[in-house]
mmCIF file as Biopython writes it, N, C-alpha, C and O atoms, coordinates in Angstrom:
data_model
#
loop_
_atom_site.group_PDB
_atom_site.id
_atom_site.type_symbol
_atom_site.label_atom_id
_atom_site.label_alt_id
_atom_site.label_comp_id
_atom_site.label_asym_id
_atom_site.label_entity_id
_atom_site.label_seq_id
_atom_site.pdbx_PDB_ins_code
_atom_site.Cartn_x
_atom_site.Cartn_y
_atom_site.Cartn_z
_atom_site.occupancy
_atom_site.B_iso_or_equiv
_atom_site.auth_seq_id
_atom_site.auth_asym_id
_atom_site.pdbx_PDB_model_num
ATOM 1   N N  . MET A ? 1  ? 56.635 118.370 212.488 1.0 0.0 1  A 1 
ATOM 2   C CA . MET A ? 1  ? 57.482 119.519 212.764 1.0 0.0 1  A 1 
ATOM 3   C C  . MET A ? 1  ? 56.611 120.778 212.683 1.0 0.0 1  A 1 
ATOM 4   O O  . MET A ? 1  ? 55.967 121.018 211.661 1.0 0.0 1  A 1 
ATOM 5   N N  . PRO A ? 2  ? 56.587 121.572 213.739 1.0 0.0 2  A 1 
ATOM 6   C CA . PRO A ? 2  ? 55.769 122.793 213.731 1.0 0.0 2  A 1 
ATOM 7   C C  . PRO A ? 2  ? 56.223 123.779 212.656 1.0 0.0 2  A 1 
ATOM 8   O O  . PRO A ? 2  ? 57.396 123.816 212.283 1.0 0.0 2  A 1 
ATOM 9   N N  . ARG A ? 3  ? 55.288 124.564 212.176 1.0 0.0 3  A 1 
ATOM 10  C CA . ARG A ? 3  ? 55.587 125.604 211.185 1.0 0.0 3  A 1 
ATOM 11  C C  . ARG A ? 3  ? 55.909 126.930 211.858 1.0 0.0 3  A 1 
ATOM 12  O O  . ARG A ? 3  ? 56.451 127.834 211.222 1.0 0.0 3  A 1 
ATOM 13  N N  . ALA A ? 4  ? 55.576 127.055 213.158 1.0 0.0 4  A 1 
ATOM 14  C CA . ALA A ? 4  ? 55.817 128.290 213.908 1.0 0.0 4  A 1 
ATOM 15  C C  . ALA A ? 4  ? 55.731 127.966 215.400 1.0 0.0 4  A 1 
ATOM 16  O O  . ALA A ? 4  ? 55.289 126.886 215.791 1.0 0.0 4  A 1 
ATOM 17  N N  . ILE A ? 5  ? 56.164 128.933 216.233 1.0 0.0 5  A 1 
ATOM 18  C CA . ILE A ? 5  ? 56.003 128.808 217.679 1.0 0.0 5  A 1 
ATOM 19  C C  . ILE A ? 5  ? 55.440 130.109 218.240 1.0 0.0 5  A 1 
ATOM 20  O O  . ILE A ? 5  ? 55.545 131.170 217.624 1.0 0.0 5  A 1 
ATOM 21  N N  . MET A ? 6  ? 54.838 130.001 219.425 1.0 0.0 6  A 1 
ATOM 22  C CA . MET A ? 6  ? 54.407 131.167 220.204 1.0 0.0 6  A 1 
ATOM 23  C C  . MET A ? 6  ? 54.865 130.934 221.628 1.0 0.0 6  A 1 
ATOM 24  O O  . MET A ? 6  ? 55.011 129.792 222.063 1.0 0.0 6  A 1 
ATOM 25  N N  . VAL A ? 7  ? 55.092 132.024 222.355 1.0 0.0 7  A 1 
ATOM 26  C CA . VAL A ? 7  ? 55.486 131.940 223.762 1.0 0.0 7  A 1 
ATOM 27  C C  . VAL A ? 7  ? 54.482 132.697 224.623 1.0 0.0 7  A 1 
ATOM 28  O O  . VAL A ? 7  ? 53.778 133.585 224.143 1.0 0.0 7  A 1 
ATOM 29  N N  . ALA A ? 8  ? 54.427 132.332 225.902 1.0 0.0 8  A 1 
ATOM 30  C CA . ALA A ? 8  ? 53.520 133.003 226.835 1.0 0.0 8  A 1 
ATOM 31  C C  . ALA A ? 8  ? 54.213 134.124 227.599 1.0 0.0 8  A 1 
ATOM 32  O O  . ALA A ? 8  ? 53.556 135.038 228.097 1.0 0.0 8  A 1 
ATOM 33  N N  . THR A ? 9  ? 55.546 134.055 227.692 1.0 0.0 9  A 1 
ATOM 34  C CA . THR A ? 9  ? 56.301 135.107 228.381 1.0 0.0 9  A 1 
ATOM 35  C C  . THR A ? 9  ? 57.420 135.601 227.476 1.0 0.0 9  A 1 
ATOM 36  O O  . THR A ? 9  ? 57.985 134.830 226.700 1.0 0.0 9  A 1 
ATOM 37  N N  . GLU A ? 10 ? 57.737 136.879 227.575 1.0 0.0 10 A 1 
ATOM 38  C CA . GLU A ? 10 ? 58.803 137.468 226.755 1.0 0.0 10 A 1 
ATOM 39  C C  . GLU A ? 10 ? 60.159 136.976 227.240 1.0 0.0 10 A 1 
ATOM 40  O O  . GLU A ? 10 ? 60.531 137.181 228.395 1.0 0.0 10 A 1 
ATOM 41  N N  . ASP A ? 11 ? 60.893 136.325 226.342 1.0 0.0 11 A 1 
ATOM 42  C CA . ASP A ? 11 ? 62.259 135.904 226.666 1.0 0.0 11 A 1 
ATOM 43  C C  . ASP A ? 11 ? 62.868 135.166 225.491 1.0 0.0 11 A 1 
ATOM 44  O O  . ASP A ? 11 ? 62.322 135.173 224.387 1.0 0.0 11 A 1 
ATOM 45  N N  . ASP A ? 12 ? 64.017 134.520 225.737 1.0 0.0 12 A 1 
ATOM 46  C CA . ASP A ? 12 ? 64.783 133.861 224.678 1.0 0.0 12 A 1 
ATOM 47  C C  . ASP A ? 12 ? 64.392 132.398 224.529 1.0 0.0 12 A 1 
ATOM 48  O O  . ASP A ? 12 ? 63.943 131.756 225.478 1.0 0.0 12 A 1 
ATOM 49  N N  . VAL A ? 13 ? 64.576 131.874 223.289 1.0 0.0 13 A 1 
ATOM 50  C CA . VAL A ? 13 ? 64.339 130.458 223.010 1.0 0.0 13 A 1 
ATOM 51  C C  . VAL A ? 13 ? 65.537 129.933 222.213 1.0 0.0 13 A 1 
ATOM 52  O O  . VAL A ? 13 ? 65.841 130.435 221.131 1.0 0.0 13 A 1 
ATOM 53  N N  . ALA A ? 14 ? 66.212 128.918 222.759 1.0 0.0 14 A 1 
ATOM 54  C CA . ALA A ? 14 ? 67.334 128.267 222.073 1.0 0.0 14 A 1 
ATOM 55  C C  . ALA A ? 14 ? 66.768 127.119 221.242 1.0 0.0 14 A 1 
ATOM 56  O O  . ALA A ? 14 ? 65.946 126.341 221.728 1.0 0.0 14 A 1 
ATOM 57  N N  . VAL A ? 15 ? 67.210 127.016 219.987 1.0 0.0 15 A 1 
ATOM 58  C CA . VAL A ? 15 ? 66.610 126.054 219.058 1.0 0.0 15 A 1 
ATOM 59  C C  . VAL A ? 15 ? 67.656 125.329 218.212 1.0 0.0 15 A 1 
ATOM 60  O O  . VAL A ? 15 ? 68.791 125.780 218.058 1.0 0.0 15 A 1 
ATOM 61  N N  . VAL A ? 16 ? 67.223 124.184 217.670 1.0 0.0 16 A 1 
ATOM 62  C CA . VAL A ? 16 ? 67.917 123.503 216.583 1.0 0.0 16 A 1 
ATOM 63  C C  . VAL A ? 16 ? 66.990 123.655 215.385 1.0 0.0 16 A 1 
ATOM 64  O O  . VAL A ? 16 ? 65.852 123.187 215.411 1.0 0.0 16 A 1 
ATOM 65  N N  . MET A ? 17 ? 67.478 124.311 214.336 1.0 0.0 17 A 1 
ATOM 66  C CA . MET A ? 17 ? 66.657 124.578 213.160 1.0 0.0 17 A 1 
ATOM 67  C C  . MET A ? 17 ? 66.525 123.322 212.294 1.0 0.0 17 A 1 
ATOM 68  O O  . MET A ? 17 ? 67.231 122.336 212.503 1.0 0.0 17 A 1 
ATOM 69  N N  . LYS A ? 18 ? 65.624 123.372 211.333 1.0 0.0 18 A 1 
ATOM 70  C CA . LYS A ? 18 ? 65.352 122.253 210.436 1.0 0.0 18 A 1 
ATOM 71  C C  . LYS A ? 18 ? 66.622 121.776 209.725 1.0 0.0 18 A 1 
ATOM 72  O O  . LYS A ? 18 ? 66.786 120.578 209.493 1.0 0.0 18 A 1 
ATOM 73  N N  . ASP A ? 19 ? 67.518 122.704 209.379 1.0 0.0 19 A 1 
ATOM 74  C CA . ASP A ? 19 ? 68.752 122.342 208.666 1.0 0.0 19 A 1 
ATOM 75  C C  . ASP A ? 19 ? 69.864 121.862 209.597 1.0 0.0 19 A 1 
ATOM 76  O O  . ASP A ? 19 ? 70.959 121.545 209.133 1.0 0.0 19 A 1 
ATOM 77  N N  . GLY A ? 20 ? 69.595 121.802 210.920 1.0 0.0 20 A 1 
ATOM 78  C CA . GLY A ? 20 ? 70.574 121.323 211.886 1.0 0.0 20 A 1 
ATOM 79  C C  . GLY A ? 20 ? 71.384 122.406 212.570 1.0 0.0 20 A 1 
ATOM 80  O O  . GLY A ? 20 ? 72.105 122.123 213.527 1.0 0.0 20 A 1 
ATOM 81  N N  . SER A ? 21 ? 71.282 123.639 212.101 1.0 0.0 21 A 1 
ATOM 82  C CA . SER A ? 21 ? 71.998 124.736 212.753 1.0 0.0 21 A 1 
ATOM 83  C C  . SER A ? 21 ? 71.342 125.068 214.091 1.0 0.0 21 A 1 
ATOM 84  O O  . SER A ? 21 ? 70.154 124.814 214.285 1.0 0.0 21 A 1 
ATOM 85  N N  . THR A ? 22 ? 72.113 125.630 215.004 1.0 0.0 22 A 1 
ATOM 86  C CA . THR A ? 22 ? 71.587 126.001 216.318 1.0 0.0 22 A 1 
ATOM 87  C C  . THR A ? 22 ? 71.675 127.509 216.494 1.0 0.0 22 A 1 
ATOM 88  O O  . THR A ? 22 ? 72.475 128.181 215.844 1.0 0.0 22 A 1 
ATOM 89  N N  . GLY A ? 23 ? 70.846 128.021 217.377 1.0 0.0 23 A 1 
ATOM 90  C CA . GLY A ? 23 ? 70.874 129.447 217.658 1.0 0.0 23 A 1 
ATOM 91  C C  . GLY A ? 23 ? 69.881 129.799 218.743 1.0 0.0 23 A 1 
ATOM 92  O O  . GLY A ? 23 ? 69.170 128.939 219.262 1.0 0.0 23 A 1 
ATOM 93  N N  . THR A ? 24 ? 69.845 131.073 219.075 1.0 0.0 24 A 1 
ATOM 94  C CA . THR A ? 24 ? 68.916 131.580 220.074 1.0 0.0 24 A 1 
ATOM 95  C C  . THR A ? 24 ? 68.058 132.663 219.448 1.0 0.0 24 A 1 
ATOM 96  O O  . THR A ? 24 ? 68.576 133.595 218.832 1.0 0.0 24 A 1 
ATOM 97  N N  . LEU A ? 25 ? 66.748 132.542 219.604 1.0 0.0 25 A 1 
ATOM 98  C CA . LEU A ? 25 ? 65.806 133.554 219.148 1.0 0.0 25 A 1 
ATOM 99  C C  . LEU A ? 25 ? 65.595 134.499 220.330 1.0 0.0 25 A 1 
ATOM 100 O O  . LEU A ? 25 ? 64.940 134.120 221.301 1.0 0.0 25 A 1 
ATOM 101 N N  . PRO A ? 26 ? 66.133 135.721 220.273 1.0 0.0 26 A 1 
ATOM 102 C CA . PRO A ? 26 ? 66.120 136.602 221.439 1.0 0.0 26 A 1 
ATOM 103 C C  . PRO A ? 26 ? 64.817 137.381 221.613 1.0 0.0 26 A 1 
ATOM 104 O O  . PRO A ? 26 ? 64.199 137.815 220.641 1.0 0.0 26 A 1 
ATOM 105 N N  . ALA A ? 27 ? 64.423 137.543 222.855 1.0 0.0 27 A 1 
ATOM 106 C CA . ALA A ? 27 ? 63.318 138.429 223.262 1.0 0.0 27 A 1 
ATOM 107 C C  . ALA A ? 27 ? 62.040 138.241 222.454 1.0 0.0 27 A 1 
ATOM 108 O O  . ALA A ? 27 ? 61.469 139.211 221.955 1.0 0.0 27 A 1 
ATOM 109 N N  . LEU A ? 28 ? 61.586 136.980 222.323 1.0 0.0 28 A 1 
ATOM 110 C CA . LEU A ? 28 ? 60.315 136.733 221.633 1.0 0.0 28 A 1 
ATOM 111 C C  . LEU A ? 28 ? 59.169 137.315 222.453 1.0 0.0 28 A 1 
ATOM 112 O O  . LEU A ? 28 ? 59.177 137.232 223.681 1.0 0.0 28 A 1 
ATOM 113 N N  . GLN A ? 29 ? 58.196 137.896 221.785 1.0 0.0 29 A 1 
ATOM 114 C CA . GLN A ? 29 ? 57.065 138.547 222.440 1.0 0.0 29 A 1 
ATOM 115 C C  . GLN A ? 29 ? 55.889 137.580 222.591 1.0 0.0 29 A 1 
ATOM 116 O O  . GLN A ? 29 ? 55.650 136.772 221.694 1.0 0.0 29 A 1 
ATOM 117 N N  . PRO A ? 30 ? 55.154 137.639 223.693 1.0 0.0 30 A 1 
ATOM 118 C CA . PRO A ? 30 ? 54.027 136.734 223.913 1.0 0.0 30 A 1 
ATOM 119 C C  . PRO A ? 30 ? 52.908 136.953 222.896 1.0 0.0 30 A 1 
ATOM 120 O O  . PRO A ? 30 ? 52.585 138.082 222.529 1.0 0.0 30 A 1 
ATOM 121 N N  . GLY A ? 31 ? 52.324 135.826 222.449 1.0 0.0 31 A 1 
ATOM 122 C CA . GLY A ? 31 ? 51.162 135.879 221.571 1.0 0.0 31 A 1 
ATOM 123 C C  . GLY A ? 31 ? 51.459 136.140 220.106 1.0 0.0 31 A 1 
ATOM 124 O O  . GLY A ? 31 ? 50.532 136.232 219.302 1.0 0.0 31 A 1 
ATOM 125 N N  . VAL A ? 32 ? 52.731 136.261 219.738 1.0 0.0 32 A 1 
ATOM 126 C CA . VAL A ? 32 ? 53.118 136.516 218.348 1.0 0.0 32 A 1 
ATOM 127 C C  . VAL A ? 32 ? 53.575 135.204 217.726 1.0 0.0 32 A 1 
ATOM 128 O O  . VAL A ? 32 ? 54.459 134.553 218.282 1.0 0.0 32 A 1 
ATOM 129 N N  . PRO A ? 33 ? 53.002 134.783 216.580 1.0 0.0 33 A 1 
ATOM 130 C CA . PRO A ? 33 ? 53.493 133.569 215.922 1.0 0.0 33 A 1 
ATOM 131 C C  . PRO A ? 33 ? 54.815 133.855 215.193 1.0 0.0 33 A 1 
ATOM 132 O O  . PRO A ? 33 ? 54.903 134.783 214.390 1.0 0.0 33 A 1 
ATOM 133 N N  . TYR A ? 34 ? 55.825 133.053 215.483 1.0 0.0 34 A 1 
ATOM 134 C CA . TYR A ? 34 ? 57.137 133.190 214.849 1.0 0.0 34 A 1 
ATOM 135 C C  . TYR A ? 34 ? 57.321 132.025 213.877 1.0 0.0 34 A 1 
ATOM 136 O O  . TYR A ? 34 ? 57.448 130.877 214.304 1.0 0.0 34 A 1 
ATOM 137 N N  . PRO A ? 35 ? 57.336 132.313 212.572 1.0 0.0 35 A 1 
ATOM 138 C CA . PRO A ? 35 ? 57.356 131.253 211.550 1.0 0.0 35 A 1 
ATOM 139 C C  . PRO A ? 35 ? 58.748 130.680 211.291 1.0 0.0 35 A 1 
ATOM 140 O O  . PRO A ? 35 ? 59.323 130.901 210.225 1.0 0.0 35 A 1 
ATOM 141 N N  . PHE A ? 36 ? 59.279 129.958 212.245 1.0 0.0 36 A 1 
ATOM 142 C CA . PHE A ? 36 ? 60.572 129.296 212.104 1.0 0.0 36 A 1 
ATOM 143 C C  . PHE A ? 36 ? 60.346 127.796 212.070 1.0 0.0 36 A 1 
ATOM 144 O O  . PHE A ? 36 ? 59.567 127.270 212.865 1.0 0.0 36 A 1 
ATOM 145 N N  . ARG A ? 37 ? 61.020 127.097 211.156 1.0 0.0 37 A 1 
ATOM 146 C CA . ARG A ? 37 ? 60.949 125.630 211.098 1.0 0.0 37 A 1 
ATOM 147 C C  . ARG A ? 37 ? 62.096 125.074 211.924 1.0 0.0 37 A 1 
ATOM 148 O O  . ARG A ? 37 ? 63.255 125.165 211.520 1.0 0.0 37 A 1 
ATOM 149 N N  . MET A ? 38 ? 61.781 124.498 213.075 1.0 0.0 38 A 1 
ATOM 150 C CA . MET A ? 38 ? 62.818 123.970 213.942 1.0 0.0 38 A 1 
ATOM 151 C C  . MET A ? 38 ? 62.550 122.527 214.317 1.0 0.0 38 A 1 
ATOM 152 O O  . MET A ? 38 ? 61.401 122.094 214.413 1.0 0.0 38 A 1 
ATOM 153 N N  . LYS A ? 39 ? 63.630 121.792 214.527 1.0 0.0 39 A 1 
ATOM 154 C CA . LYS A ? 39 ? 63.545 120.386 214.943 1.0 0.0 39 A 1 
ATOM 155 C C  . LYS A ? 39 ? 63.316 120.270 216.432 1.0 0.0 39 A 1 
ATOM 156 O O  . LYS A ? 39 ? 62.582 119.395 216.892 1.0 0.0 39 A 1 
ATOM 157 N N  . ARG A ? 40 ? 63.957 121.170 217.197 1.0 0.0 40 A 1 
ATOM 158 C CA . ARG A ? 40 ? 63.960 121.004 218.650 1.0 0.0 40 A 1 
ATOM 159 C C  . ARG A ? 40 ? 64.123 122.346 219.345 1.0 0.0 40 A 1 
ATOM 160 O O  . ARG A ? 40 ? 64.807 123.243 218.851 1.0 0.0 40 A 1 
ATOM 161 N N  . ILE A ? 41 ? 63.486 122.464 220.490 1.0 0.0 41 A 1 
ATOM 162 C CA . ILE A ? 41 ? 63.714 123.598 221.382 1.0 0.0 41 A 1 
ATOM 163 C C  . ILE A ? 41 ? 64.567 123.082 222.528 1.0 0.0 41 A 1 
ATOM 164 O O  . ILE A ? 41 ? 64.234 122.080 223.160 1.0 0.0 41 A 1 
ATOM 165 N N  . LEU A ? 42 ? 65.658 123.764 222.788 1.0 0.0 42 A 1 
ATOM 166 C CA . LEU A ? 42 ? 66.614 123.328 223.804 1.0 0.0 42 A 1 
ATOM 167 C C  . LEU A ? 42 ? 66.277 123.906 225.174 1.0 0.0 42 A 1 
ATOM 168 O O  . LEU A ? 42 ? 65.926 125.081 225.286 1.0 0.0 42 A 1 
ATOM 169 N N  . ALA A ? 43 ? 66.383 123.088 226.207 1.0 0.0 43 A 1 
ATOM 170 C CA . ALA A ? 43 ? 66.129 123.562 227.570 1.0 0.0 43 A 1 
ATOM 171 C C  . ALA A ? 43 ? 67.229 124.520 228.014 1.0 0.0 43 A 1 
ATOM 172 O O  . ALA A ? 43 ? 66.956 125.545 228.639 1.0 0.0 43 A 1 
ATOM 173 N N  . SER A ? 44 ? 68.470 124.181 227.687 1.0 0.0 44 A 1 
ATOM 174 C CA . SER A ? 44 ? 69.604 125.023 228.038 1.0 0.0 44 A 1 
ATOM 175 C C  . SER A ? 44 ? 69.618 126.249 227.134 1.0 0.0 44 A 1 
ATOM 176 O O  . SER A ? 44 ? 69.713 126.122 225.913 1.0 0.0 44 A 1 
ATOM 177 N N  . GLY A ? 45 ? 69.524 127.425 227.722 1.0 0.0 45 A 1 
ATOM 178 C CA . GLY A ? 45 ? 69.514 128.660 226.944 1.0 0.0 45 A 1 
ATOM 179 C C  . GLY A ? 45 ? 68.126 129.204 226.655 1.0 0.0 45 A 1 
ATOM 180 O O  . GLY A ? 45 ? 67.989 130.293 226.098 1.0 0.0 45 A 1 
ATOM 181 N N  . THR A ? 46 ? 67.086 128.447 227.032 1.0 0.0 46 A 1 
ATOM 182 C CA . THR A ? 46 ? 65.709 128.905 226.838 1.0 0.0 46 A 1 
ATOM 183 C C  . THR A ? 46 ? 65.161 129.407 228.164 1.0 0.0 46 A 1 
ATOM 184 O O  . THR A ? 46 ? 65.158 128.679 229.157 1.0 0.0 46 A 1 
ATOM 185 N N  . SER A ? 47 ? 64.696 130.652 228.179 1.0 0.0 47 A 1 
ATOM 186 C CA . SER A ? 47 ? 64.125 131.200 229.404 1.0 0.0 47 A 1 
ATOM 187 C C  . SER A ? 47 ? 62.656 131.580 229.236 1.0 0.0 47 A 1 
ATOM 188 O O  . SER A ? 47 ? 61.987 131.891 230.221 1.0 0.0 47 A 1 
ATOM 189 N N  . ALA A ? 48 ? 62.143 131.560 228.007 1.0 0.0 48 A 1 
ATOM 190 C CA . ALA A ? 48 ? 60.714 131.805 227.784 1.0 0.0 48 A 1 
ATOM 191 C C  . ALA A ? 48 ? 59.912 130.607 228.287 1.0 0.0 48 A 1 
ATOM 192 O O  . ALA A ? 48 ? 60.409 129.481 228.307 1.0 0.0 48 A 1 
ATOM 193 N N  . THR A ? 49 ? 58.680 130.858 228.690 1.0 0.0 49 A 1 
ATOM 194 C CA . THR A ? 49 ? 57.806 129.764 229.139 1.0 0.0 49 A 1 
ATOM 195 C C  . THR A ? 49 ? 56.537 129.758 228.307 1.0 0.0 49 A 1 
ATOM 196 O O  . THR A ? 49 ? 56.260 130.705 227.572 1.0 0.0 49 A 1 
ATOM 197 N N  . GLY A ? 50 ? 55.769 128.685 228.429 1.0 0.0 50 A 1 
ATOM 198 C CA . GLY A ? 50 ? 54.514 128.570 227.700 1.0 0.0 50 A 1 
ATOM 199 C C  . GLY A ? 50 ? 54.728 128.493 226.193 1.0 0.0 50 A 1 
ATOM 200 O O  . GLY A ? 50 ? 53.981 129.097 225.423 1.0 0.0 50 A 1 
ATOM 201 N N  . ILE A ? 51 ? 55.751 127.747 225.773 1.0 0.0 51 A 1 
ATOM 202 C CA . ILE A ? 51 ? 56.068 127.636 224.349 1.0 0.0 51 A 1 
ATOM 203 C C  . ILE A ? 51 ? 55.129 126.631 223.705 1.0 0.0 51 A 1 
ATOM 204 O O  . ILE A ? 51 ? 54.956 125.514 224.193 1.0 0.0 51 A 1 
ATOM 205 N N  . VAL A ? 52 ? 54.520 127.053 222.588 1.0 0.0 52 A 1 
ATOM 206 C CA . VAL A ? 52 ? 53.547 126.216 221.877 1.0 0.0 52 A 1 
ATOM 207 C C  . VAL A ? 52 ? 53.960 126.122 220.420 1.0 0.0 52 A 1 
ATOM 208 O O  . VAL A ? 52 ? 54.258 127.134 219.785 1.0 0.0 52 A 1 
ATOM 209 N N  . GLY A ? 53 ? 53.978 124.880 219.882 1.0 0.0 53 A 1 
ATOM 210 C CA . GLY A ? 53 ? 54.229 124.687 218.455 1.0 0.0 53 A 1 
ATOM 211 C C  . GLY A ? 53 ? 52.935 124.847 217.673 1.0 0.0 53 A 1 
ATOM 212 O O  . GLY A ? 53 ? 51.892 124.335 218.080 1.0 0.0 53 A 1 
ATOM 213 N N  . LEU A ? 54 ? 52.999 125.551 216.562 1.0 0.0 54 A 1 
ATOM 214 C CA . LEU A ? 54 ? 51.818 125.755 215.706 1.0 0.0 54 A 1 
ATOM 215 C C  . LEU A ? 54 ? 51.984 124.945 214.432 1.0 0.0 54 A 1 
ATOM 216 O O  . LEU A ? 54 ? 52.980 125.084 213.722 1.0 0.0 54 A 1 
ATOM 217 N N  . TYR A ? 55 ? 51.006 124.099 214.147 1.0 0.0 55 A 1 
ATOM 218 C CA . TYR A ? 55 ? 51.088 123.212 212.986 1.0 0.0 55 A 1 
ATOM 219 C C  . TYR A ? 55 ? 50.219 123.692 211.857 1.0 0.0 55 A 1 
ATOM 220 O O  . TYR A ? 55 ? 50.171 123.060 210.802 1.0 0.0 55 A 1 
#
């Protein structure tokens, strides 16, 4: 499970968090590590591209 994510384009990422809750991380900025523990990134509701998990 990644400890953080980064995106290549500014936009939203829909996720399932480690505790099972769901939500959308709005307007993530490219090249910034976001330290969220998530189980899954959802295709529906995600418009950012180039998403990378950081371990």
